[in-house]
C-alpha positions as CSV (number, residue, x, y, z in Angstrom):
1,X,0.0,0.0,0.0
2,X,1.5,3.4,-1.0
3,X,2.5,5.7,1.9
4,X,0.7,9.0,1.6
5,X,2.7,11.9,3.1
6,X,0.9,15.3,3.1
7,X,0.7,18.6,4.9
8,X,-1.2,18.0,8.1
9,X,-3.7,20.8,7.2
10,X,-4.9,18.6,4.3
11,X,-6.1,15.8,6.5
12,X,-9.7,17.0,6.4
13,X,-9.6,16.7,2.6
14,X,-9.3,13.0,3.2
15,X,-11.7,12.5,6.2
16,X,-14.6,14.9,5.5
17,X,-17.0,15.3,2.6
18,X,-17.9,18.8,1.5
19,X,-19.0,20.2,-1.9
20,X,-16.3,22.9,-1.8
21,X,-12.8,22.4,-0.4
22,X,-10.2,25.2,-0.5
23,X,-6.5,25.1,0.4
24,X,-4.8,28.4,0.6
25,X,-1.3,29.3,1.6
26,X,2.1,30.6,0.5
27,X,5.2,29.1,-1.3
28,X,6.3,25.6,-0.5
29,X,3.3,24.7,1.6
30,X,2.7,21.5,-0.3
31,X,-0.8,22.4,-1.6
32,X,-0.4,21.1,-5.1
33,X,1.7,18.1,-4.2
34,X,-0.7,17.1,-1.4
35,X,-3.9,17.5,-3.4
36,X,-2.3,15.7,-6.4
37,X,-1.3,12.7,-4.3
38,X,-4.7,12.5,-2.6
39,X,-6.6,12.6,-5.9
40,X,-4.2,10.0,-7.3
41,X,-5.1,7.7,-4.5
42,X,-8.8,8.3,-5.0
43,X,-8.4,7.3,-8.7
44,X,-7.3,3.9,-7.3
45,X,-9.6,3.5,-4.3
46,X,-12.8,5.1,-5.7
47,X,-12.2,4.7,-9.4
48,X,-12.9,8.4,-9.6
49,X,-12.2,10.5,-12.7
50,X,-10.6,13.8,-12.0
51,X,-11.5,17.0,-13.8
52,X,-8.6,19.5,-13.7
53,X,-9.1,23.2,-14.3
54,X,-7.0,26.3,-14.5
55,X,-8.3,29.7,-15.6
56,X,-5.7,29.8,-18.4
57,X,-4.3,26.7,-20.1
58,X,-2.7,27.2,-23.5
59,X,-1.0,23.8,-23.5
60,X,-0.7,20.7,-21.4
61,X,2.4,22.1,-19.8
62,X,0.2,24.7,-18.1
63,X,-1.9,21.9,-16.4
64,X,-1.3,19.7,-13.4
65,X,-0.5,16.7,-15.5
66,X,3.1,16.8,-14.2
67,X,1.9,16.7,-10.6
68,X,0.0,13.5,-11.2
69,X,2.9,12.0,-13.1
70,X,5.3,12.7,-10.2
71,X,2.7,11.4,-7.7
72,X,2.7,8.1,-9.5
73,X,6.4,7.7,-10.4
74,X,8.2,9.5,-7.5
75,X,6.1,9.9,-4.4
76,X,3.5,7.1,-4.3
77,X,5.1,4.6,-6.5
78,X,1.8,3.1,-7.6
79,X,2.0,0.4,-10.3
80,X,-0.4,-0.2,-13.2
81,X,-1.0,3.4,-14.2
82,X,-0.8,4.4,-17.8
83,X,0.9,7.8,-18.2
84,X,-0.1,9.2,-21.6
85,X,0.7,12.5,-23.3
86,X,-2.5,14.2,-22.2
87,X,-3.9,12.1,-19.4
88,X,-3.0,9.5,-16.7
89,X,-5.2,6.3,-16.4
90,X,-5.4,4.4,-13.2
91,X,-5.6,0.6,-13.0
92,X,-9.3,1.1,-12.2
93,X,-9.9,2.9,-15.5
94,X,-10.2,6.3,-13.8
95,X,-8.5,9.1,-15.8
96,X,-7.6,12.8,-15.6
97,X,-9.0,15.5,-17.9
98,X,-7.4,19.0,-18.2
99,X,-9.2,22.2,-19.3
100,X,-8.7,26.0,-19.3
101,X,-11.8,27.7,-17.9
102,X,-11.3,31.1,-19.6
103,X,-11.0,29.9,-23.2
104,X,-13.4,27.0,-22.8
105,X,-16.2,28.5,-20.6
106,X,-18.8,26.0,-21.7
107,X,-16.5,23.1,-20.9
108,X,-17.1,23.8,-17.2
109,X,-20.5,22.1,-17.7
110,X,-18.5,18.9,-18.3
111,X,-17.5,18.9,-14.6
112,X,-21.0,17.7,-13.7
113,X,-20.0,14.2,-14.6
114,X,-17.0,14.1,-12.3
115,X,-16.9,13.3,-8.6
116,X,-13.8,15.4,-8.1
117,X,-12.8,18.6,-9.8
118,X,-9.6,20.5,-9.0
119,X,-9.1,24.1,-9.8
120,X,-5.4,24.7,-9.5
121,X,-4.2,28.4,-9.1
122,X,-7.7,29.2,-8.0
123,X,-6.6,32.7,-7.2
124,X,-6.7,33.4,-11.0
125,X,-10.3,32.2,-11.3
126,X,-12.6,34.8,-12.8
127,X,-16.0,35.6,-11.4
128,X,-17.6,34.0,-14.5
129,X,-15.7,30.8,-14.0
130,X,-16.6,30.6,-10.3
131,X,-20.3,31.4,-11.1
132,X,-20.5,28.6,-13.7
133,X,-18.5,26.0,-11.8
134,X,-20.0,26.0,-8.4
135,X,-23.7,25.3,-9.4
136,X,-22.4,22.6,-11.8
137,X,-20.6,20.8,-8.9
138,X,-23.3,21.3,-6.2
139,X,-26.1,19.9,-8.3
140,X,-24.2,16.6,-8.7
141,X,-24.8,14.6,-5.4
142,X,-21.6,13.7,-3.6
143,X,-19.4,15.7,-6.0
144,X,-16.6,17.9,-4.7
145,X,-14.8,20.9,-6.2
146,X,-11.3,21.5,-4.8
147,X,-9.4,24.7,-5.1
148,X,-5.7,25.3,-4.4
149,X,-4.5,28.9,-4.3
150,X,-1.8,31.4,-3.3
151,X,-4.0,34.4,-2.4
152,X,-3.5,37.5,-4.5
153,X,-5.4,40.8,-4.0
154,X,-8.2,40.8,-1.4
155,X,-10.4,42.3,-4.2
156,X,-10.0,39.3,-6.5
157,X,-13.2,37.2,-7.2
158,X,-11.6,34.2,-5.5
159,X,-10.6,36.1,-2.4
160,X,-14.0,37.8,-2.2
161,X,-15.8,34.4,-2.5
162,X,-13.6,32.1,-0.4
163,X,-11.5,34.1,2.0
164,X,-12.8,37.6,2.9
165,X,-16.1,36.3,4.3
166,X,-14.3,33.9,6.6
167,X,-11.2,36.0,7.4
168,X,-11.6,36.2,11.1
169,X,-12.0,32.4,11.6
170,X,-9.1,31.7,9.1
171,X,-6.8,34.1,10.9
172,X,-7.7,32.7,14.3
173,X,-7.9,28.9,13.5
174,X,-6.3,28.4,10.1
175,X,-9.5,26.6,9.3
176,X,-13.1,27.2,8.4
177,X,-16.0,24.8,7.9
178,X,-19.7,24.9,7.3
179,X,-22.2,22.7,5.4
180,X,-20.9,23.9,2.1
181,X,-17.2,24.8,2.6
182,X,-14.0,23.4,4.0
183,X,-11.3,26.0,3.9
184,X,-7.7,25.4,5.2
185,X,-4.7,27.7,5.5
186,X,-1.4,25.8,5.1
187,X,2.1,27.1,5.0
188,X,5.8,26.0,4.9
189,X,5.9,25.2,8.6
190,X,3.6,22.2,8.2
191,X,5.1,20.9,4.9
192,X,6.5,17.4,5.4
193,X,8.7,17.8,2.3
194,X,10.5,20.8,3.8
195,X,14.3,20.6,3.4
196,X,17.5,22.6,3.9
197,X,17.4,24.1,0.4
198,X,13.9,25.4,1.0
199,X,14.9,26.9,4.3
200,X,17.9,28.7,2.8
201,X,15.6,30.4,0.2
202,X,13.0,31.3,2.7
203,X,15.6,32.8,5.1
204,X,17.1,34.9,2.3
205,X,13.7,36.2,1.3
206,X,12.9,37.0,4.9
207,X,16.0,39.2,5.2
208,X,15.7,40.8,1.7
209,X,12.1,41.2,0.8
210,X,9.7,43.9,2.1
211,X,7.6,42.5,4.9
212,X,4.5,42.8,2.8
213,X,6.0,40.8,-0.1
214,X,7.4,38.2,2.2
215,X,4.1,37.7,4.0
216,X,2.4,37.2,0.6
217,X,5.0,34.9,-0.9
218,X,5.6,32.7,2.2
219,X,2.7,33.2,4.6
220,X,-0.1,33.3,2.1
221,X,-1.4,36.7,3.0
222,X,-3.0,39.0,0.5
223,X,-0.9,40.7,-2.2
224,X,-2.4,44.1,-1.8
225,X,0.7,45.8,-3.0
226,X,1.9,46.2,-6.5
227,X,5.4,47.2,-7.8
228,X,6.0,50.9,-7.2
229,X,2.9,51.3,-5.1
230,X,3.0,54.5,-3.2
231,X,1.5,53.2,0.1
232,X,2.7,50.0,1.8
233,X,0.3,47.5,3.4
234,X,2.0,47.9,6.8
235,X,1.4,51.6,6.7
236,X,-2.3,51.1,5.9
237,X,-2.7,48.5,8.7
238,X,-1.2,50.9,11.2
239,X,-3.8,53.6,10.3
240,X,-6.8,51.3,10.9
241,X,-8.5,52.8,14.0
242,X,-5.4,54.7,15.0
243,X,-7.6,57.2,16.7
244,X,-8.7,54.5,19.1
245,X,-5.1,53.9,20.2
246,X,-5.0,54.9,23.8
247,X,-1.7,56.8,23.3
248,X,-3.0,58.7,20.3
249,X,-6.8,59.1,21.1
250,X,-6.6,62.6,22.4
251,X,-4.4,63.7,19.5
252,X,-7.0,62.5,17.0
253,X,-9.9,64.4,18.5
254,X,-11.5,65.8,15.4
255,X,-11.9,69.5,14.9
256,X,-13.0,71.8,12.1
257,X,-15.0,71.1,8.9
258,X,-16.6,67.8,8.0
259,X,-15.5,67.2,4.4
260,X,-17.4,64.8,2.1
261,X,-15.9,63.7,-1.2
262,X,-17.2,61.8,-4.2
263,X,-15.4,60.0,-7.1
264,X,-17.9,59.6,-9.9
265,X,-18.2,56.8,-12.5
266,X,-15.4,56.6,-15.0
267,X,-17.7,55.3,-17.7
268,X,-21.4,54.9,-17.4
269,X,-22.5,52.1,-15.1
270,X,-19.3,51.9,-13.2
271,X,-18.2,52.0,-9.5
272,X,-18.2,55.2,-7.6
273,X,-16.6,56.2,-4.2
274,X,-17.6,58.3,-1.2
275,X,-15.6,59.5,1.8
276,X,-16.2,61.6,4.9
277,X,-13.3,63.1,6.8
278,X,-13.4,65.0,10.1
279,X,-10.0,66.3,11.2
280,X,-7.5,63.5,10.6
281,X,-10.1,60.7,10.8
282,X,-11.7,59.1,7.8
283,X,-15.1,58.4,9.3
284,X,-16.7,56.8,6.2
285,X,-15.5,55.3,3.0
286,X,-17.9,53.4,0.8
287,X,-18.4,52.3,-2.8
288,X,-21.4,52.1,-5.1
289,X,-20.8,49.4,-7.6
290,X,-23.5,50.0,-10.2
291,X,-25.9,52.7,-11.4
292,X,-25.3,55.6,-13.8
293,X,-23.2,58.7,-13.0
294,X,-26.2,60.8,-12.0
295,X,-27.4,58.0,-9.7
296,X,-24.0,57.9,-8.0
297,X,-24.0,61.7,-7.5
298,X,-27.4,61.5,-5.9
299,X,-26.2,58.7,-3.6
300,X,-23.1,60.8,-2.6
301,X,-24.9,64.1,-2.1
302,X,-27.6,62.5,0.0
303,X,-25.0,60.8,2.1
304,X,-23.1,64.1,2.5
305,X,-26.3,65.8,3.8
306,X,-27.0,62.9,6.1
307,X,-23.4,63.1,7.4
308,X,-23.9,66.9,8.1
309,X,-20.9,67.7,5.8
310,X,-19.7,71.3,5.7
311,X,-18.0,70.8,2.3
312,X,-18.7,68.5,-0.6
313,X,-15.9,67.9,-3.2
314,X,-16.2,65.8,-6.3
315,X,-13.8,64.9,-9.2
316,X,-14.6,67.2,-12.1
317,X,-12.3,65.5,-14.6
318,X,-13.9,63.4,-17.3
319,X,-17.6,62.8,-16.8
320,X,-17.6,64.5,-13.5
321,X,-17.5,67.9,-15.0
322,X,-21.2,67.5,-16.0
323,X,-22.3,67.2,-12.4
324,X,-22.1,70.9,-11.5
325,X,-25.9,71.6,-11.8
326,X,-26.8,68.4,-10.0
327,X,-24.5,69.1,-7.1
328,X,-25.7,72.7,-6.9
329,X,-29.3,71.7,-6.8
330,X,-28.6,69.0,-4.2
331,X,-27.2,71.5,-1.7
332,X,-29.4,74.5,-2.7
333,X,-31.4,74.5,0.6
334,X,-28.5,73.3,2.9
335,X,-25.5,75.0,4.5
336,X,-23.1,72.6,2.7
337,X,-20.7,74.3,0.4
338,X,-19.2,72.5,-2.6
339,X,-16.1,72.6,-4.8
340,X,-15.0,70.7,-7.9
341,X,-11.6,69.0,-7.8
342,X,-9.5,68.8,-11.0
343,X,-6.8,66.1,-10.6
344,X,-5.5,66.7,-14.1
345,X,-4.4,70.3,-13.4
346,X,-0.6,70.3,-14.0
347,X,2.4,72.6,-14.0
348,X,1.8,76.1,-12.7
349,X,-2.0,75.3,-13.0
350,X,-2.0,72.9,-10.1
351,X,-2.7,74.0,-6.6
352,X,0.2,75.3,-4.4
353,X,2.2,75.4,-7.7
354,X,4.6,78.2,-6.7
355,X,4.8,77.3,-3.0
356,X,7.9,75.5,-1.7
357,X,7.2,71.8,-1.3
358,X,10.0,70.9,1.1
359,X,12.3,73.5,2.7
360,X,16.1,73.0,2.9
361,X,18.6,74.1,5.4
362,X,19.6,77.8,5.1
363,X,23.2,77.0,4.7
364,X,22.5,74.6,1.9
365,X,23.2,75.9,-1.6
366,X,20.5,73.7,-3.1
367,X,17.4,75.6,-4.2
368,X,14.2,74.2,-2.8
369,X,11.7,73.0,-5.3
370,X,8.1,74.3,-5.5
371,X,5.1,72.0,-6.0
372,X,5.1,72.6,-9.8
373,X,8.7,71.3,-9.9
374,X,7.9,68.3,-7.8
375,X,4.5,66.9,-8.9
376,X,3.0,66.2,-12.3
377,X,-0.5,67.3,-11.4
378,X,-3.0,67.7,-8.6
379,X,-3.7,63.9,-8.5
380,X,0.0,63.2,-7.9
381,X,0.3,66.0,-5.3
382,X,-2.6,65.0,-3.1
383,X,-2.0,61.2,-3.5
384,X,1.5,61.9,-2.2
385,X,0.2,64.0,0.6
386,X,-2.0,61.0,1.5
387,X,1.0,58.7,1.3
388,X,2.9,60.9,3.7
389,X,0.1,60.7,6.2
390,X,-0.1,56.9,6.1
391,X,3.7,56.7,6.5
392,X,3.8,59.1,9.5
393,X,0.9,57.3,11.1
394,X,2.9,54.1,10.8
395,X,5.8,55.8,12.5
396,X,3.6,57.0,15.3
397,X,1.7,53.7,15.8
398,X,4.3,51.1,15.1
399,X,7.5,52.9,16.0
400,X,6.3,55.1,18.8
401,X,7.6,58.4,17.2
402,X,5.9,61.7,17.9
403,X,4.1,63.0,14.8
404,X,2.0,66.2,14.5
405,X,-1.6,65.0,14.7
406,X,-2.5,67.1,11.6
407,X,0.0,65.0,9.6
408,X,-1.6,61.6,10.5
409,X,-4.6,59.7,9.3
410,X,-6.9,57.2,10.9
411,X,-9.4,54.8,9.2
412,X,-12.5,54.3,11.3
413,X,-13.5,50.7,10.8
414,X,-17.0,51.4,12.1
415,X,-17.7,53.5,9.0
416,X,-15.7,51.4,6.5
417,X,-17.6,48.2,5.9
418,X,-15.2,47.1,3.1
419,X,-11.9,47.7,4.8
420,X,-10.2,44.8,2.9
421,X,-11.3,46.2,-0.4
422,X,-10.1,49.7,0.6
423,X,-6.7,48.1,1.6
424,X,-6.5,46.6,-1.9
425,X,-7.3,50.0,-3.5
426,X,-4.9,52.1,-1.4
427,X,-2.0,49.8,-1.6
428,X,-2.3,49.1,-5.4
429,X,-1.8,52.7,-6.7
430,X,1.5,52.8,-8.5
431,X,3.9,55.5,-9.4
432,X,4.6,56.1,-13.1
433,X,7.9,57.0,-14.6
434,X,8.2,60.7,-15.6
435,X,10.7,61.9,-18.1
436,X,11.0,65.3,-16.2
437,X,11.7,63.7,-12.9
438,X,8.2,64.7,-11.5
439,X,6.2,62.5,-9.1
440,X,3.4,61.1,-11.2
441,X,0.6,58.6,-10.4
442,X,-0.5,56.0,-12.9
443,X,-3.9,56.9,-14.4
444,X,-7.0,54.8,-13.9
445,X,-7.0,53.8,-17.5
446,X,-3.4,52.6,-17.2
447,X,-4.2,50.7,-14.0
448,X,-7.1,49.0,-15.8
449,X,-4.7,47.8,-18.5
450,X,-2.7,46.1,-15.7
451,X,-6.0,44.6,-14.3
452,X,-6.0,46.9,-11.3
453,X,-9.5,47.9,-10.3
454,X,-10.4,51.5,-10.4
455,X,-9.5,53.0,-6.9
456,X,-12.7,54.9,-6.3
457,X,-12.5,54.9,-2.5
458,X,-8.8,55.8,-2.6
459,X,-9.5,58.7,-4.9
460,X,-12.3,59.9,-2.6
461,X,-9.9,59.8,0.4
462,X,-7.2,61.5,-1.6
463,X,-9.6,64.4,-2.5
464,X,-10.4,64.9,1.1
465,X,-6.7,66.0,1.5
466,X,-7.4,68.7,-1.1
467,X,-9.6,70.5,1.4
468,X,-6.7,70.5,3.9
469,X,-4.4,72.2,1.5
470,X,-6.6,75.2,0.8
471,X,-6.0,77.0,4.2
472,X,-4.6,80.0,2.5
473,X,-7.5,80.4,0.1
474,X,-9.6,83.0,1.8
475,X,-12.5,82.7,-0.7
476,X,-12.5,78.9,-0.2
477,X,-12.5,78.5,3.6
478,X,-11.0,80.4,6.5
479,X,-8.0,78.9,8.2
480,X,-9.6,78.4,11.6
481,X,-12.3,76.2,10.1
482,X,-9.9,73.3,9.3
483,X,-6.9,73.9,11.5
484,X,-7.0,71.7,14.6
485,X,-5.3,73.1,17.7
486,X,-2.3,71.1,19.1
487,X,-3.0,69.2,22.2
488,X,-0.3,69.8,24.9
489,X,-1.0,66.5,26.6
490,X,-0.1,64.6,23.5
491,X,3.2,66.5,23.3
492,X,4.0,65.6,26.9
493,X,3.4,61.9,26.3
494,X,5.4,61.5,23.1
495,X,8.3,59.1,23.2
């Protein structure tokens, strides 16, 4: 009898029957090897055919055919299998079938005839594939669909379906189970195939990778950062409920204007964002995923009135420029004032253009740069200001440094129902190379080409910083409205 050696976290895959089984984790956790070996055994003991899926499969080399081949020849040593070019056939007659879901969407219906289906690299599964596959499996009594995945963005369809709803239990127990699901978290620590070579690679990555990237690669955490992202995940995490930190609570007491912001649809029936800031606290951040641009504007203006906002700011680039009349009408009988934000304003046309961005020492011969010499446009300027606030909050929360309260930010979890989605947006906004050496943020259109979702909540929070920058504009708002007084007790407790 072959000896089955698997990651301990996979034992429930052997002992329990569930329609949906999901194994998630980082590099070298033994997910694919373990599942391949278990399913190879089931081909022998249950004469079960195995339907193997990936989202993209251009050739057999993209499939798990090699995993089954190694299970038979190297790890289990089972005799009597036929290893053919495009399938393996067990002594019982059971065989494997390989398909790509994206290019053969109708072939998913074929899974109905299989007791076991395995979606490898499940994190790449599209919403369409998930929506077609699950009903196909569940209506087949006794059938099971297995997923193995290294989680990517928390906003991905796979993460939203199989991880985010059960995040608390998975973080606490490494395991979740109900009548429909069995979800396990498995990592390198439990891998029975772990060896010295693997440990050398892991240790090197631990010393040389950013902590966010290491936690994604090796610990199976979400990959909510992209290359050149302006805000790191650890900075974001430090800002969650920073105003509730006992050491910082008094410093975060909100003062001044309540500022509501709205990021309209990019094109027609598209997502929209809304934010409410009071002082340094983001009290609310939400998204509306459907509806036309005028419906989104109505949603945002009504929320601003409900939130008793002093100011309402919306993105006036693109389709947003046509919202002037609607915004004006919405606030006609209220005390709420409004202002259109233009992220595309560049050069000397951007706000603060001729002001010094960062002073230098008096005895330094270097001439300080003004905002127009530092940033490509308003969107870059205020995104970078937001970046600075997240970083300084991280220094205060995680490193215990004193930071001026006005230069920090706190995300109130009570008013942000989709905190994980916001994390994905905030930490996936990348820099763009600029031939003039200016700080430039990648446009939404460019991000979409990289399959990065439109950051509507991020842009709404970014625009709330625009209000902070207008202190010197008498016609816009008087300085005392938005300038919070410094709290002496916070100074005395800084370390």
